[in-house]
C-alpha positions in Angstrom: 0.2 0.4 0.1 1.8 3.4 -1.1 -0.6 5.5 1.2 -2.2 4.1 3.8 -2.9 7.3 5.4 -5.0 8.3 2.8 -6.3 5.2 2.3 -7.5 4.8 6.4 -9.3 8.5 5.7 -11.1 7.9 2.2 -12.5 4.7 4.6 -13.1 6.6 7.6 -15.4 9.8 5.1 -17.0 7.1 3.7 -18.6 6.0 6.8 -19.1 8.9 7.8 -21.1 9.7 3.9 -23.2 6.9 5.1 -23.8 7.5 8.5 -25.4 11.1 7.5 -27.3 9.0 4.5 -28.5 6.8 7.5 -29.5 9.9 9.6 -31.3 11.7 6.5 -33.5 8.5 5.5 -34.5 8.5 9.4 -34.8 12.1 9.5 -38.0 11.1 7.5 -39.3 8.6 9.5 -38.6 5.9 11.3 -37.8 2.5 8.8 -36.5 -1.1 8.7 -32.9 -1.4 7.4 -33.8 -2.7 4.2 -36.0 0.5 4.0 -33.3 2.1 4.2 -30.4 0.0 2.3 -33.0 0.2 -0.7 -32.7 4.5 -0.6 -29.2 5.0 0.2 -27.7 1.9 -2.1 -30.1 2.5 -4.8 -27.5 2.8 -7.6 -26.7 -1.3 -6.3 -27.6 -4.2 -7.9 -30.1 -6.4 -6.0 -27.7 -8.9 -5.8 -26.0 -6.9 -3.0 -28.4 -5.7 -1.2 -28.3 -7.8 1.4 -24.6 -7.1 2.1 -25.7 -3.1 1.8 -28.0 -4.0 4.5 -25.2 -5.6 7.0 -23.5 -2.1 6.3 -26.2 -0.6 7.2 -26.8 -2.6 10.9 -23.6 -2.6 11.5 -23.8 2.1 11.0 -27.3 1.6 13.4 -25.6 -0.7 16.0 -23.0 2.3 16.2 -25.6 5.1 15.9 -27.5 3.1 18.7 -24.6 3.2 21.1 -24.2 6.4 21.2 -27.5 7.4 21.6 -28.9 8.7 18.1 -30.8 6.0 17.2 -33.6 4.0 18.9 -34.9 0.6 17.7 -38.1 -1.2 18.5 -39.4 -4.5 17.6 -42.7 -4.9 15.1 -44.9 -7.8 15.5 -43.7 -8.9 12.3 -40.6 -9.3 14.2 -39.1 -6.4 12.2 -37.0 -3.9 13.6 -37.8 0.1 13.4 -35.3 2.5 13.9 -35.7 6.1 14.2 -34.1 9.4 15.8 -33.9 9.5 19.2 
């Protein structure tokens, strides 16, 4: 790797961009992981939406730990997330 500092900063910036996109989606009201993933990964092929949803879940868990979002269990078993 030629420039690890630049690479790590690029990863960090990308993660912060995704976090902002997730928070923007939640500012429109509570949503499920799959709803958020479809919205922010709309240019991604459907075959990759499952992996995208896992990335969204990672972000949401971090945001929940930091007190930015909360979740609730639906009778269907879905989790719905909303801004705190």
